[in-house]
NUTORTOR-589260 format. One record per residue (C-alpha): residue number from 1; residue in one letter; x, y, z. Coordinates in nm, 3 decimals. Layout:
BEGIN
NUM;a;X;Y;Z
...
//
This chain:
BEGIN
1;m;2.294;-0.285;6.511
2;h;2.270;0.007;6.296
3;k;2.395;-0.182;5.962
4;l;2.109;-0.448;6.064
5;l;1.875;-0.217;6.054
6;r;1.960;-0.027;5.759
7;r;1.954;-0.371;5.578
8;r;1.630;-0.427;5.679
9;l;1.487;-0.091;5.578
10;l;1.698;-0.160;5.256
11;l;1.511;-0.474;5.180
12;t;1.167;-0.341;5.279
13;f;1.217;-0.080;5.041
14;l;1.343;-0.294;4.738
15;l;1.052;-0.515;4.825
16;g;0.806;-0.234;4.817
17;a;0.984;-0.094;4.501
18;a;0.916;-0.470;4.318
19;a;0.535;-0.446;4.434
20;f;0.468;-0.093;4.321
21;g;0.677;-0.096;3.997
22;p;0.395;-0.296;3.787
23;a;0.135;-0.099;3.921
24;w;0.316;0.247;3.855
25;a;0.416;0.119;3.523
26;q;0.025;0.025;3.441
27;y;-0.093;0.378;3.562
28;f;0.174;0.548;3.338
29;r;0.076;0.362;3.041
30;q;-0.310;0.413;3.132
31;s;-0.317;0.793;3.238
32;t;-0.002;0.956;3.065
33;y;0.146;0.704;2.815
34;w;-0.107;0.792;2.528
35;k;0.002;1.162;2.535
36;t;0.333;1.065;2.407
37;h;0.117;0.972;2.059
38;r;-0.205;1.153;2.070
39;q;-0.158;1.287;1.729
40;e;-0.188;1.064;1.377
41;v;-0.246;1.114;0.998
42;e;-0.478;0.853;0.838
43;f;-0.451;0.739;0.462
44;g;-0.781;0.546;0.312
45;l;-0.899;0.376;0.024
46;g;-1.201;0.198;-0.045
47;i;-1.553;0.222;-0.209
48;t;-1.873;0.416;-0.205
49;n;-2.225;0.363;-0.304
50;f;-2.527;0.602;-0.320
51;l;-2.864;0.574;-0.163
52;g;-3.152;0.777;-0.303
53;e;-3.422;0.770;-0.587
54;l;-3.209;0.657;-0.890
55;g;-3.105;0.263;-0.938
56;g;-3.123;0.043;-0.627
57;r;-3.290;-0.270;-0.551
58;n;-3.621;-0.399;-0.702
59;q;-3.846;-0.203;-0.482
60;i;-3.964;0.176;-0.424
61;g;-3.635;0.362;-0.346
62;s;-3.513;0.410;0.038
63;p;-3.223;0.601;0.161
64;f;-3.080;0.341;0.397
65;v;-2.850;0.062;0.323
66;w;-3.140;-0.227;0.196
67;d;-3.165;-0.024;-0.098
68;l;-2.802;-0.067;-0.231
69;e;-2.673;-0.138;-0.564
70;l;-2.352;-0.327;-0.570
71;s;-2.287;-0.267;-0.901
72;q;-2.294;0.116;-0.883
73;t;-2.005;0.084;-0.608
74;r;-1.717;0.343;-0.726
75;p;-1.388;0.395;-0.545
76;a;-1.325;0.630;-0.279
77;a;-1.004;0.791;-0.095
78;s;-0.941;0.989;0.201
79;f;-0.680;1.143;0.381
80;a;-0.725;1.261;0.763
81;f;-0.572;1.401;1.115
82;r;-0.665;1.251;1.454
83;y;-0.588;1.414;1.770
84;y;-0.661;1.232;2.109
85;l;-0.828;1.442;2.372
86;a;-0.832;1.190;2.625
87;r;-0.672;0.770;2.598
88;k;-1.032;0.679;2.455
89;q;-1.149;1.000;2.289
90;a;-1.026;1.170;1.990
91;m;-1.147;1.446;1.698
92;r;-1.075;1.375;1.357
93;l;-1.058;1.624;1.081
94;r;-1.124;1.431;0.765
95;i;-1.124;1.530;0.334
96;t;-1.283;1.236;0.165
97;y;-1.319;1.181;-0.241
98;g;-1.544;0.939;-0.402
99;v;-1.781;0.873;-0.676
100;l;-2.181;0.827;-0.645
101;a;-2.373;0.692;-0.951
102;g;-2.744;0.528;-1.019
103;n;-2.912;0.413;-1.271
104;d;-3.294;0.317;-1.286
105;n;-3.232;0.049;-1.594
106;l;-3.068;-0.184;-1.292
107;t;-3.400;-0.219;-1.151
108;t;-3.712;-0.407;-1.251
109;e;-3.943;-0.219;-1.009
110;p;-4.176;-0.071;-1.262
111;f;-4.194;0.296;-1.198
112;r;-3.840;0.347;-1.153
113;m;-3.769;0.140;-1.457
114;t;-4.013;0.332;-1.652
115;r;-3.857;0.680;-1.531
116;n;-3.535;0.552;-1.721
117;l;-3.276;0.820;-1.530
118;n;-2.934;0.771;-1.443
119;f;-2.649;0.971;-1.278
120;k;-2.302;1.010;-1.131
121;s;-2.116;1.268;-0.953
122;d;-1.828;1.330;-0.799
123;v;-1.828;1.406;-0.419
124;v;-1.606;1.571;-0.172
125;e;-1.663;1.562;0.205
126;l;-1.490;1.745;0.478
127;s;-1.593;1.629;0.825
128;l;-1.506;1.663;1.151
129;v;-1.607;1.398;1.381
130;y;-1.581;1.284;1.775
131;e;-1.429;0.944;1.816
132;l;-1.501;0.701;2.134
133;h;-1.254;0.424;2.108
134;l;-1.429;0.169;2.326
135;y;-1.111;-0.068;2.309
136;r;-0.766;0.083;2.161
137;e;-0.491;-0.127;2.027
138;e;-0.163;-0.136;2.198
139;l;0.173;-0.318;2.140
140;g;0.375;-0.504;2.397
141;h;0.290;-0.582;2.761
142;m;0.057;-0.423;2.970
143;y;0.299;-0.303;3.220
144;d;0.571;-0.236;2.997
145;l;0.861;-0.240;3.181
146;r;1.196;-0.394;3.099
147;g;1.217;-0.764;3.181
148;v;0.878;-0.798;3.347
149;k;0.650;-1.015;3.154
150;g;0.272;-0.989;3.193
151;t;-0.041;-0.978;3.027
152;k;-0.024;-0.846;2.684
153;g;-0.206;-0.530;2.554
154;s;-0.479;-0.593;2.320
155;r;-0.356;-0.534;1.917
156;v;-0.712;-0.490;1.788
157;g;-0.918;-0.165;1.900
158;f;-1.305;-0.060;1.811
159;y;-1.472;0.252;1.763
160;l;-1.756;0.452;1.722
161;f;-1.768;0.790;1.566
162;g;-2.030;1.078;1.453
163;g;-1.989;1.457;1.371
164;i;-2.086;1.726;1.128
165;g;-1.962;1.796;0.798
166;g;-2.013;1.970;0.431
167;f;-1.998;1.807;0.081
168;y;-1.989;1.897;-0.267
169;f;-2.146;1.753;-0.562
170;d;-2.222;1.799;-0.921
171;p;-2.474;1.520;-1.086
172;r;-2.421;1.461;-1.461
173;a;-2.619;1.220;-1.682
174;q;-2.498;1.029;-1.974
175;f;-2.643;1.140;-2.331
176;n;-2.503;1.056;-2.663
177;n;-2.178;0.891;-2.489
178;a;-2.135;1.192;-2.310
179;w;-2.160;1.315;-1.938
180;v;-2.392;1.642;-1.921
181;r;-2.423;1.867;-1.600
182;l;-2.763;1.840;-1.486
183;k;-2.814;2.145;-1.264
184;p;-2.797;2.405;-1.520
185;l;-3.085;2.216;-1.719
186;g;-3.327;2.270;-1.467
187;t;-3.482;1.950;-1.514
188;e;-3.765;1.998;-1.243
189;g;-3.844;2.339;-1.383
190;q;-3.590;2.529;-1.157
191;g;-3.635;2.886;-1.265
192;l;-3.964;2.855;-1.418
193;p;-4.317;2.925;-1.297
194;g;-4.399;2.662;-1.069
195;g;-4.090;2.467;-1.069
196;a;-3.894;2.324;-0.820
197;d;-3.638;2.555;-0.601
198;e;-3.316;2.568;-0.729
199;y;-3.055;2.377;-0.533
200;k;-2.705;2.424;-0.411
201;n;-2.384;2.219;-0.489
202;f;-2.270;2.254;-0.112
203;q;-2.455;2.093;0.144
204;l;-2.438;1.984;0.520
205;c;-2.430;1.653;0.626
206;i;-2.371;1.426;0.898
207;p;-2.121;1.147;0.899
208;m;-2.145;0.872;1.143
209;g;-2.007;0.500;1.171
210;i;-1.768;0.213;1.317
211;g;-1.411;0.094;1.272
212;i;-1.176;-0.153;1.392
213;r;-0.788;-0.123;1.408
214;r;-0.490;-0.354;1.427
215;a;-0.160;-0.239;1.590
216;f;0.122;-0.348;1.363
217;t;0.426;-0.192;1.514
218;k;0.490;0.084;1.753
219;q;0.368;0.346;1.492
220;w;0.140;0.184;1.231
221;s;-0.211;0.059;1.261
222;g;-0.442;-0.023;0.994
223;g;-0.808;-0.102;1.037
224;l;-1.156;-0.109;0.833
225;e;-1.403;0.148;0.869
226;l;-1.778;0.162;0.748
227;q;-1.934;0.537;0.700
228;y;-2.294;0.626;0.661
229;t;-2.348;0.985;0.563
230;k;-2.720;1.165;0.611
231;t;-2.764;1.452;0.401
232;f;-2.970;1.762;0.432
233;t;-3.034;1.738;0.016
234;d;-3.231;1.509;-0.192
235;y;-3.039;1.648;-0.549
236;i;-2.745;1.446;-0.538
237;d;-2.896;1.248;-0.819
238;d;-3.092;1.563;-0.923
239;v;-3.414;1.383;-0.866
240;s;-3.641;1.468;-0.588
241;t;-3.995;1.647;-0.674
242;k;-4.229;1.615;-0.990
243;y;-4.202;1.628;-1.351
244;y;-4.208;1.957;-1.516
245;d;-4.372;2.022;-1.866
246;p;-4.070;1.919;-2.119
247;e;-4.176;2.189;-2.343
248;a;-4.159;2.451;-2.132
249;i;-3.800;2.319;-2.027
250;g;-3.709;2.294;-2.361
251;a;-3.816;2.633;-2.489
252;a;-3.591;2.763;-2.177
253;y;-3.294;2.575;-2.168
254;g;-3.280;2.357;-2.492
255;d;-3.359;2.006;-2.615
256;v;-3.105;1.804;-2.429
257;a;-3.264;1.951;-2.099
258;a;-3.629;1.861;-2.225
259;y;-3.511;1.503;-2.288
260;l;-3.315;1.438;-1.992
261;s;-3.609;1.588;-1.778
262;n;-3.803;1.288;-1.866
263;p;-3.626;0.994;-2.093
264;a;-3.910;0.759;-2.015
265;l;-4.113;0.927;-2.267
266;d;-3.978;0.759;-2.522
267;s;-3.948;0.412;-2.358
268;g;-4.340;0.330;-2.337
269;p;-4.431;0.520;-1.991
270;l;-4.646;0.290;-1.763
271;v;-5.009;0.380;-1.713
272;e;-5.193;0.360;-1.388
273;n;-5.590;0.432;-1.361
274;g;-5.549;0.584;-1.707
275;i;-5.292;0.838;-1.597
276;i;-4.938;0.851;-1.748
277;s;-4.667;0.804;-1.451
278;t;-4.419;1.017;-1.621
279;a;-4.685;1.344;-1.718
280;p;-4.623;1.684;-1.595
281;g;-4.719;1.689;-1.210
282;m;-4.655;1.319;-1.149
283;q;-4.402;1.209;-0.917
284;r;-4.049;1.203;-1.015
285;g;-3.833;1.152;-0.670
286;d;-3.962;1.177;-0.338
287;e;-3.880;1.474;-0.140
288;g;-3.956;1.343;0.189
289;d;-3.660;1.084;0.176
290;l;-3.319;1.267;0.158
291;d;-3.028;1.099;-0.008
292;a;-2.749;0.945;0.135
293;y;-2.424;0.784;0.093
294;i;-2.153;0.535;0.223
295;f;-1.794;0.500;0.248
296;l;-1.627;0.149;0.366
297;k;-1.255;0.189;0.382
298;v;-0.943;0.047;0.455
299;t;-0.726;0.285;0.672
300;a;-0.361;0.335;0.729
301;d;-0.249;0.517;1.081
302;w;0.082;0.674;1.140
303;k;0.146;0.777;1.524
304;l;0.334;1.130;1.561
305;y;0.539;1.085;1.861
306;k;0.633;1.315;2.125
307;y;0.995;1.212;2.224
308;k;1.015;1.456;2.515
309;s;0.792;1.401;2.818
310;g;0.680;1.718;3.028
311;s;0.706;1.565;3.350
312;k;1.038;1.576;3.591
313;k;0.937;1.226;3.749
314;y;1.042;1.029;3.451
315;r;1.140;1.054;3.092
316;a;0.980;0.793;2.786
317;r;1.233;0.653;2.567
318;i;0.981;0.606;2.300
319;r;1.145;0.407;2.035
320;r;1.230;0.137;2.274
321;q;0.891;0.110;2.422
322;k;1.046;0.117;2.754
323;i;1.049;0.332;3.071
324;v;1.330;0.417;3.270
325;f;1.297;0.583;3.596
//
């Protein structure tokens, strides 16, 4: 009688364990498993493009994506560290290098073409952003138990991000087959009576964007990310306010400064209502439209695994992606 009762109790326990096991495994994976690989390093390679006064499409300048000049696309690279606060939430610290460029010769919009300015600038951005992973890529089956076959986890993830950062830039213009730094030249009368305020090479920015990721192995994931960076300066291209008297600029900073402040004087200036568009006091840029830039990068992410679990109830064999109770 006692043996029969023990057998029934054992059978009931085994059936209960079989039913509860997958649910426990799913709970483990969803609520705790992510902590074993909550740190990642990321490498990125891609392209960047400038959104501001110089160059752009055949229209009045705009700081958003419909003013892109694809021929001015330049390379970009980045390195980042990511830390997951929760299964689908992370903070990311990243440093990015890129090259921004623009050239009025590439547009047929009359005023921009007549202005005849050009620039390029290295840009180094350091950012801290919050990531919301709406879908997170995972390998293997949802339950992740040895010998249990069930619904497979999604290999593709999707996320949004936004945060704050700072960046360095230093615009240069091409003159006689050489690239000349523009800030020391005061091309809008910086440092002169009635001239524009001098700008700083270090500025704040707000990076934001979207990305997709795909898991290839237990530790490697790859992705594609688009970032739009809003800035708080209009001088990435050294153009923002009004034309200043080139003779006064020349007397203060030299003949190269005088020419680069207004190269359109030698290219048939546009006249509207009897006024030359590039005369001192006329609009050179639009200080109301702040500059921006974008990054489009392919990323490779490497998970840093924590091989020892802090729980006494179970231990995880990370290398084999299996759970042993």
